[in-house]
TORVEXTI-192048 format. One record per residue: residue in three letters; x, y, z of N, C-alpha, C in turn. Coordinates in steps of 0.2 Angstrom, whole numbers, plus 5000, padded with zeros to 4 digits. Layout:
ALAXYZXYZXYZ
...
END
This chain:
MET490050145039490050115032490550145028
SER491050115025491550145021491350135014
THR491550185010491450195003492050194999
LEU492150154994492650154989492450184983
VAL492750244981492550274975493150274971
LEU493050244965493650234960493450264953
THR493950284950493850314943494050264938
LEU493650244933493750194928494250224923
PRO494750184922495250204917495050204910
PRO495250254906494950274899495150214894
GLY495650184895495950134890495550064891
SER495850014888495649944889495649924896
PRO495149894899495149874906495549804907
GLY496149804906496549744907496749734914
PRO497149674915497349664922497849724925
ALA498249754920498749804922498449874922
ALA497849884921497549944921497449974928
GLU497650034929497650064936497050104937
TYR496750104943496150134945496350184950
SER496250254949496250304955495750294960
TYR495850284966495350264971495350314977
THR494850324980494750354986494350314991
LEU494550304997494150275002493950325007
THR493350325009493050375013492550345018
ALA492450375024491950345029491350395029
ASP491350455027490750495027490550525021
GLY490950505015490750535009491050605007
HIS491350635012491650705011492350705012
THR492650665016493350665018493650605016
ALA494250605013494650545011495050515016
THR494950455018495450425023496050395019
ARG495950375013496550355009496450365002
HIS496950384998496850384991497450364987
ALA497450334982498050314978497850284971
SER498250254968498150224961498350154961
THR498050104959498250034959497849994954
THR498049934953497649884949497049864952
ALA496549834948495949814951496049754957
ALA496549714956496649664961496849684967
LEU497149744968497449774974497049824977
LEU496449834974495949894977495749874984
PRO495749914989495549904996494849884996
ASP494749845002494049815003493649865007
PRO493049895005492649935009492249905015
GLY492349835015491949805020491349775018
ARG491049725022490449695020489849735019
THR489749795023489249835022489449895018
GLY490049895015490349955011490049955004
GLU490150015001489950024994490450044990
VAL490450014983490950034978490550074973
VAL490850134972490550184967491150194961
ALA490950174955491350184949491150254946
VAL491650294945491650354942491850354934
VAL491350374930491550374923491850444921
PRO492450444918492750504917492350554912
ALA492450614913492050664908492250654901
GLN492850634899493050624892492650564889
ALA492450514893492150454891491350464889
LEU491150514891490350524891490250584886
SER489650574883489350634879488650634882
TRP488350694881487650714884487250734878
GLN486650704878486150724873485450744877
ARG485150784874484450814876483950784872
VAL483450744875482850724872482250734875
THR481650724872481050724875480650654874
LEU480550624880480250554879479550564877
PRO479350514873478650514871478150494877
PRO477550504877477050484882477050404882
GLY477050384888477050304889477750274889
ALA478250314887478950274886479150254893
ALA479050284898479350264905479050204907
ALA478350194905478050134907478250074904
GLN478550084898478750024894479550014895
ALA479649984901480449984902480749934897
GLY480449884895480749844890480949874883
ARG480549924882480649954875480950024876
LEU481150044882481450114883482050124879
ARG482450074879483150084875483050084868
SER482550054865482350054858482150124857
VAL481750154861481450224860482050274860
LEU482550264865483150304865483550304859
GLU483650244856483950234850483650264844
GLY482950264844482650304839482750374839
LEU482650404845482750474846483450504845
LEU483950464846484650484846484950464840
GLU484650424836485050394830485350444825
GLU484950504824485250554820485750604823
HIS485850594830486250634833486950604835
LEU487050534834487550504836488050484830
LEU488650484831489150464825489250384825
ASP489150354831489250284831488550244831
ASP488650184829488050134829487750134836
PRO487050154837486750154844486850084847
ALA486850034843486949964847487549954850
GLN488049994849488749994852488850044858
LEU488250074859488350124864487850104870
HIS488050134876487650124882487250194884
PHE486650184885486250244887486050244894
ALA485950304897485750314904485350374905
LEU484750364907484250424908484450464915
GLN484350524915484350564921483850544926
PRO484050544933483550524938482950564938
GLY482350534939481750564939481450584932
ALA481750554927481550574920480750554919
GLU480450604916479650604915479550614907
PRO479050574905478850584898478550654896
GLY478650674891478450744889478850804891
ALA479350794895479850844897480550824894
PRO480950884893481650864891482050834896
VAL482450784894482850744899483550744896
TRP484050734901484750714898484850644898
VAL485250624893485450554892486150554891
ALA486450514896487150504896487350444891
VAL487850454887488050404881488750394882
CYS488950324882489650304882489750244878
ASP490350224877490450154873490250104878
ARG489850054875489550004879490049954881
ALA490449934876490949874877491449894882
TRP491649964882492149984887491849984894
LEU491250014895490950014901490849944904
GLN490549904900490449834902491049794904
GLY491649804900492249774901492549804908
ALA492549864909492749894915492449864921
LEU491749864921491349834927491449764928
GLN491549724922491749654923492449644926
ALA492849684924493549684927493549694935
LEU493149744937493049754944492649694948
GLU492249664944491849604947492349544948
ALA492749534943493249484943493749494949
ALA493849554950494349564956494049564963
GLY493349554963493049554969492749624972
ARG492749674967492549734969491949764964
PRO491449724964490849744960490649814961
ALA490449854956490249914957489449914959
ASP489349954965488649954967488250014963
ARG488650064961488350124957488950144952
VAL488650174947489150204942488850274941
VAL489350324942489150394942489550424937
PRO489350484934489750524929490150564934
GLU490750584931491250624934490950694935
PHE490550724930490250784930489550764927
ALA489050804930488350784927488050854926
PRO487550854921487250924919486750934925
GLY486550994925486051024930486351074934
PRO485951104939486151164943486851144947
THR487251184947487851174951487751194958
ALA488251184963488251204970488151284971
SER488551314966488551394967487951424963
GLY487551384959487051414955487251444949
GLN487951444947488151474942488651424938
GLN488851444932489351404928489951394932
GLU490151334932490851314936491351284931
CYS491951294932492451274928492951234931
ASP493151174928493651134931494151114926
VAL494851114928495351104923495651034926
LEU495750984922496050924924496450884919
GLY496750834921497250804916497950814918
ALA498350794913499050804913499250874908
PRO499850904910499950964906499950954898
GLU500150894896500150874889499450864886
ASP498950844891498350824888497850854893
ALA497850924894497350954899496650964896
HIS496150964900495450974898495151024902
LEU494751064900494251104903493551084903
VAL493251084909492551054909492151114912
LEU491651124909491151174911490451144913
THR490251154919489651124921489151184923
GLY488451164922487951224923488051274917
HIS488251244911488351294905487751304902
GLY487651374900487051394896486351384900
GLN485851394896485151394898484951314900
GLN485251274897485151204899485551174904
GLN486051214907486451194912486851124910
ALA487151124904487451074901488151064904
VAL488451004902489150984903489550994897
THR490051034897490451044891491251024892
VAL491550984888492250964889492650984883
LEU493151034884493551054879494251054881
PRO494651044875495451044877495651114879
LEU496051114884496351174887496751214882
ALA497051184877497451214872497051274868
ALA496351264868495951314865495751364869
ALA496151384874496051434879495851504876
GLY496151524871496051584868495251594865
ALA495051534863494351534860493851524866
LEU494051514872493651504878493451564882
ALA493751624880493651684884492951694884
ALA492551694879491851704879491451664884
LEU491651594885491351554889491551564897
LEU492051604898492251604905492151684907
PRO491551704908491551774910491851784917
ALA492151844918492451854925492151914928
SER491951904935491651954939491751934946
GLU491551984950491751974958491451904960
ASP490751894958490451834961490451774957
THR490951774952491051714948491351664952
PRO491151604952491551544956492251544953
PRO492751534957493451524955493551464950
VAL494051464946494151404942494551354947
ARG494351294946494651234950495151194945
ALA495651184948496151144944496551094948
GLU496751034945497150984948497851014949
PRO498250994954498951024955499351014949
ALA499250964945499750954939499651004934
VAL499051034933498951084928498751154930
ALA498851164937498651224940498951284937
GLN499651284936500051334933499851344926
LEU499751294922499651304915498951334914
ALA498451314919497751344918497851424920
GLU498251444925498251514927498551554921
ARG499051524917499351554912498951564906
LEU498551504904498151514898497551544899
LEU497251544905496551574906496651644909
ASN497251654911497451724914496951744920
ARG496851684924496451694930496751654935
PRO496651674942496951634947496451564948
VAL496751514950496351454951496451424958
VAL496051384960496051354967496151274965
LEU496551244970496751174969496151134971
HIS496051084966495451034967495750974965
THR495850924969496150864967495650814964
ALA495950764961495550714958495150674963
SER495450664969495050634975494450674977
GLN494550734978493950784979493450774974
ARG493650774968493150774962492750714962
ALA493150654964492750584964492250584970
LEU492450614975491950614981491350654979
ALA491450714976490850754974490450714969
ALA490750674964490350644960489950584963
ALA490250554968489950494971489350524975
ARG489350584977488750614981488150624977
GLY488250624970487750644966487150584966
ASP486650604962486050554962486050514956
TRP486550524951486550484945486750414946
ASP486450364942486750304942486650274935
LEU487250274931487350254924487250174923
ALA487150134928487050064928486350054926
GLN486150064920485450054918485350004913
PHE484749984911484549934906484949864908
ASP485349844903485749774904486249784909
LEU486449834911487049844916486749854923
ALA486049864924485749874930485849824935
SER485949834942486049784947485349774949
SER485249724953484549704956484249764960
GLY483649764960483249824963483349814971
GLY483349754973483449744981484149764983
LYS484649744979485249764981485449834981
ARG485149864976485249944975484849974981
ALA484249954982483849984988484249984994
LEU484549924995484949915002485549955002
ARG485849954997486450004996486250074997
LYS485750094994485550164995485350185002
LEU484950135005484750145012485350145016
GLY485850105015486450105019486850165018
GLY486950195012487250255010486950315013
GLY486250315013485950365016486050375024
ALA486050315027486150305034486850325036
ASN487350305032488050325033488150395032
ALA487850425027487850505026487550545032
PHE487050515035486750555040487150545047
LEU487450485048487850475054488550515053
ARG488850525047489450555047489550615043
ALA489150635038489250695034489150755038
PRO489550805036489550865040488950905039
GLN488650905033487950945033487450915037
TRP487450855040486950835044487150835052
ARG487750875053487950885060487350915064
ALA487050965062486550995066485950955067
ALA485750915062485250865063485350815068
ARG486050795068486250735072486150765079
TRP486450825080486450855087485650865089
ALA485250885085484550895086484250835088
LEU484350775084484050715086484350685093
GLY484950695094485250675100484950705106
LEU484850775105484550815111483850795112
ALA483450785106482750765107482750695111
VAL483150645109483150585112483350585120
ALA483850635121484050645128483450675132
VAL483150725129482550755133482050695134
GLN481950655129481350605130481550555135
VAL482250535135482450485140482450515147
ILE482650585148482550615154481850625157
GLY481450645152480750655154480350585156
LEU480550535152480250465154480550445161
ASN481150455162481450435169481150475175
LEU481050545173480650585178479950565179
TRP479650545174478950525174478850465178
ALA479350415177479350355181479550365188
TRP479950405189480150425196479550455200
GLN479150495197478550525200478050475201
ASP477950425196477450365197477750325203
ARG478350315204478550275209478450305216
GLN478550375216478450405222477750405224
ALA477350415219476550415221476350345223
LEU476650295220476450225222476650215229
ALA477350235230477550225237477150255242
ALA476950315240476550355245475850325247
LYS475550295241474950255242475050195246
GLN475550155245475750095249475850115256
ALA476250175257476350195264475750215268
GLY475250245264474550265267474150205269
VAL474150145265473850085266474150055272
ARG474850055273475150015278474950055285
ASN474950125284474850165290474150155293
THR473650145288472950135290472850065293
LEU473250015290473249955293473449945300
THR474049975301474349975308474050015313
GLN473750075311473350115315472650085317
THR472350055312471750015314471749955318
PHE472349915316472449855320473149855323
PRO473249895329473949905332474249835333
ARG473949785334474249715335474649695329
ILE474549715323474949695317475649735317
GLN476149705318476849735318477149735311
ALA477149675308477449665301476949665296
VAL476949715291476549725286476849685280
VAL476549635277476749595272476249605265
ASP475649595266475149615261474549645264
ALA474549715264474149755268473349735267
PRO473149735260472449725259472249655262
VAL472649605261472449535263472449535271
GLN472949565274472949565281472349605284
MET472149655281471549695283470949655282
GLU470849625277470249575276470249525281
ARG470849495282470849445287470649465294
GLU470849525296470749555302469949575303
LEU469649605298468949615298468549555299
VAL468749505295468349435296468349415304
GLN468949415306469049395313468649445318
LEU468649515316468349555321467549545320
ARG467349525315466549515314466449455318
GLN466849405318466749345321466749355329
GLU467149395331467249415338466649455341
THR466349495336465849545339465149515337
GLY465149465333464549435331464149475325
SER464449515322464149555316464249515310
VAL463849535305463849495299464049545293
SER464249515288464449555282464049535276
ARG464049575271463649555265463749485262
ARG464349455264464449395261464149335265
ASP463849355271463549305275462949275273
LEU462649225276462049195273461449235274
GLU461349265280460749305281460649365276
PRO461249405275461149465270460949435263
LEU461249385261461149355255460449325254
MET460149295259459549265259459049325259
ALA459149375263458649435263458649465256
ALA459249475253459249515247458849475242
ALA459049405241458749365236457949355237
GLY457749355243457049345245456649405243
ALA456949465244456649525242456549535234
ALA457049515231457149525224456749465219
LEU456649405222456349355218455549375217
PRO455349355211454649365209454149325214
ALA453549355214453049325219452949255217
ALA452849205222452649135221453249095218
ARG453849125218454449085215454849065221
THR454849005223455248985229455748925227
PRO456348935229456848885227456748815231
ALA456848765227456848695230457348675234
GLN457948705233458548685237458948745238
ILE459248755244459648815246460348785248
GLU460948815245461548795247461948865248
TYR462448855253462848915255463548895256
ALA464048925253464748905254465148965252
ASN465648985256466149025254465849095252
GLY465349115255465049185253464649185247
GLU464449125244464049115239463349075240
LEU462849105238462149075239461949045233
ARG461748975233461448945227460748925228
LEU460348945224459648935224459448885218
ARG459248825220459048775215458348765214
GLY458148745208457348735207457048795205
LEU457348855203457048915200457148915193
GLU456648935189456648945182456449015181
LEU456849055179456749125178456849145170
SER456449185168456449205161457049255161
PRO457349275155457849325154457549395157
ASP456949405156456749475158456649475166
GLU456449415169456449415176457149415179
LEU457649375176458249385179458549455178
THR458449485173458649555172458349605178
ALA457649595179457349635184457649615191
LEU457749545192458049525198458749555199
ASN459149555194459849585195459849665196
GLU459349695193459349765194459149785202
GLN458749745205458549755212459149735216
LEU459549675215460049655219460649705218
THR460749735212461349775211461249845215
ALA460649865216460549925220460649915227
GLN460649845229460849825236461549805237
GLY461949805231462649785232462749705231
PHE462249675227462349605226462249595218
VAL462449535216462349515209462149435209
ALA461749425203461449355203461649335195
ARG461749265194461749235188461649165188
MET461449135182461249065182461949025181
GLN462048975185462648935184462448865186
ASP462548815181462448745182461748725185
GLY461248765182460548755183460348785190
ALA460748825193460548855199460748935199
MET460348965203460449045203460949055208
LEU461549085206462049105211462049175213
VAL461949185219461949255222462549265226
GLN462849325225463449345229463549415230
ALA463949435235464049505236464449535230
GLU464249595227464649625222465249655225
ASP465849645221466449675223466449745221
ARG466549795226466549865225467249895228
PRO467549935224468149975226467950015233
END
């Protein structure tokens, strides 16, 4: 599944506005990146995902504590946020868009992302009009712990308008955006030591960052930054901008499956899963082969028993049926009887019937003896069956007659 990650332009989202985009198959490596208008953005495919990145300069971050029960009142949550943030905002809260951090719980401090509502809504509508509706909206940088566990620094923009972004800043691990021109005042915010993560900078401002910060930098492109933002768990499309829950869950499931299939950090898990499946398949095939060998050995034993007992049989088609047929024929030739013949059935029934109980009619056919005119109570029938079972026979009432037959035994 392909993912189209695009950065929303800071200005008015008109038809001529250009979007920096990155197309990726695994969420880590760019297969294509460029800038173009919304109408010319590439198609990620039917199962693909479109992720819109909100630039760091377009967002402000506020820290609030939700009152108890606020999360359960989804319809009033925005009003609660407006009341909590009213004194901390310069603009009218009705003109702003709010988004809570993932997993926000009442009674604990949470981060709230704030941006211009009309600008974000217009940018998303422009994408939708171009046939590229955003499935997720993520911040370019988000507060919280960084990958290194320390404060990290990024320099981005153009030389005439460069910005420095600090993530994981302070005890609250905040996001701070400052103009790079104030580098002299930033020295206290950028402690230098051997284990300090290097400053990352876009190629256009790398030399400027090295000169002003007096530190070496590593190149980090806007495409790499957008991919890192898309891998985060934030989604700013909340409240009136939220997409349907079913579509979001489907996209999240597809994104998770795609990450598992392609992302480098899941390579070991993919190998382990593939090895486990291979071992299971090999084990099942070996087990099936052993069962086939055991069954073939038993069938060969039955065939050998048949041909050795009855040498005149040359072709074995169905050994049990052929052996039964030969036994019947042998009994007929020798005059012996089997448990299915009339005499053994009569003898067993006569010995088991209660005293003074005599059938009015006797029928015999196909190894079954029917005694009519007997009326036995359930207890008498149970006692009768116990005696017959001990001799290898069974009796039951059927159509007003007692049916006696030899019990099939393995």
